[in-house]
Phi, psi and omega in degrees: 000133182290161180298322173300318184292322178294321176302315184291316180299318179299311184295315181295319179298318184291321180287320177306310180298320179297322183287315181300308183304315178296320175300311178301314176302315180300319178297308182299318178298318178294318180299312179296328175288318182292312176297320178303313178297326173292323181290324178288326176290318175299318182296317180292316182298319182294318180292323178294314181295311181290330182281348172096353179055037180092354177273161179286326176242125178298148176248120176236128178300146177303158180307115183194170175234111186287336175202165177311116172090353182252099181225156175214146177197157172251133173240154180276180179303329180271004176087008177258160180284167186292311185255019180073007180284162174292129182277131177284339182257144180286145179254101185271175176295330178293318176297317180294326180294322180289321184289328181269014182263017179049040171074008185259351180288156175288162172294133183249144175241137179220159171247124183216190184222138181231114177060033179082005183251122174289131181228158169255131187238140173246137178244111190253128183285145177234140191277166176296143185077012180295129183243140185209161183252119183258131181228145178243020180089352180238305182245150176241143178229136175270124182240149181229137180252092185299317185257018183078181182178209183214155173246125178254133178218132186236156176222142188286151177257021182300308179296317177300313174300325177298311184297320180296319181295318175298319182292322182299312178301313178298320181293319175302317180295310180302317178295318178293320174298318176297321178294316180301316180294327177297316182292325182288312179300320179300319176296321181295310182294322177299311185295320182287312183296334183268359177300310181294323182294319182289327176292321175298322178295315180300322180294316177295321179297319178301314176295329179285332178282327181281335183053029175262098183288353180278347180283153184229153181274155170293130187297337183065202185269177183270067176229190184300315180293327173293325176296323182288323176299313183296321181290324178296318179304311177306318178296315175299323179293319179302313182296311179306308175302318178293321175299312179296322182294321183291316173305315181295320180295318177295315177299315179299310180299318179300322183290317183287334180280341187289324183297304181294326176293319178297319181294319179298319180295324177293317177293327179286333171293324175297319183299339174298335183251034186302325184283355174269350188269152172291155178306320180293326180285328177297315180299319185292317180301306181299323177295321176298319182294314181301315175300313177300316176302315179297317178301316179298313182298319176295320181293330174291316177300318179295316178300316180300317181297312179294326178293329182283345187294140177094350174284154177304132179278126184247355184244031185286138182210159178267126182207167182272117177294328183288332173294319178299320179298316182295325182289316184297320178293327179295314182296311180299329176295318178297316180296325184282352187291333178296337176248008181063024179275129184251157181235126179251123185242135171233109187232152173232158181300124172212137187246135181227167177237108186198183167279108185300318180300314180292323179295319176305314181302314179296316182290322177291328174297321179298317181290317177300318182297321177294321178294323182294324183269348181284140179289162178301136183078005185278178184235137173248124181262120181237137178224152177218113178212136175045048172085359184242127178248132178237138179232124180232122176252175186241034179275201179294347179085188186242128178287158180299320179298334182270339185301324181280356180237005190289334178265007177286147174301129175069009182282135173229128174294150180312321185285343184265355187284347175269359188253153177296150178137160185253352188073019179253347190297315180287325173304323176293320172302313182295324183293315181298312182300324176291312180298329185258018171064037175242202182205157178221150183207155176232145183208160177273124187282146182292129185095359182105153183097175179244145181232128179242141186237116185245116184236134178233147176297131182275157178221174181285154183301146175297140184301325183279344181248004185294138184301143177282154179288000000 
């Protein structure tokens, strides 16, 4: 079912429900009003007859029906007639209850049928010792009810039923007209309401066909469709940014791969004449090839790490960040021995919840960067406290023009272009910090050198590894 059809069905259903509910309510109100008027007339007539209409002894006609549906009779407390005559009105359990209540019960109203005629009946209680004059139009007899009784009086509902039938027909006609009107209005409302939605759909389809993510939709008015347009524009902006970043990554990766591949090709061409080279030259050639292969391996690994960034983390665990820093410092110290660079670490116990492998990679990249920029015999100061890792070297520092781009992919400062590296190490650190809800920053250290701050949110110690008291 299309959205337009669902909208028409929903509008039609709502109108039909309202029309039917209104018709039923009108019928019930009319029924209660008409029957209520009959009850009021019966009550007044019975009260006048039982009260005597000003005579000392009330006069009540003998059990009879003067016309179809108009009947009256007096019954004793046991439900029998006073003179043993046949009663024209049925004496039900409800009537007996009123007659046997010593005249203290309330007036009761019932709907019943007499000779195929629907009637409304009132049962009026009579007290013990009640005396009345019974007449059949010829003779009159004084009767007494020692134990009390009840007086029954009925009125036909013929006119009421006829009025209700006419009303029901009218209401059916109104309901049918309402349903037809609801369908027409539903179609009109559906067509009108879907005009802006169709326009939005056509605009989106046009963007899909053009594949131009730089285009934007008209923001429209401040309603639900306007909100949808603005949300779609944000989605387009995100897609456009992702596409541009992907293109830039491919271009930068191609550029970075070109140099080691060209060098490898040159060395392999020289390797064709390997038997013509001196042993020392062979060693140099093989060393160059291994170095270039290592650079390619690191570059591919860095690209894979960046490509994985932003994916849902499924290896999150609680671990000690200071332990990771200690392990990374030990590895970096080994690498720094060739240049007499030392690492001084000051750490305190701190717990985080993150991907341990990625955090280890980020910390290692920070230490490798500090080692690369430290002078021979220099010192790298590392600290880890309350989820914050700081790495400070004593190299040339970071120029103001480089601070805004130092974490960009493949960015290499002018002073770094003659040094080994792919320009992806710090970009990976920034990606890890973002994915783990942390932050990273760089600044020129007081007294010279660069200072990096890598911060992760801390958590409580893991229950299984919490220090004992």
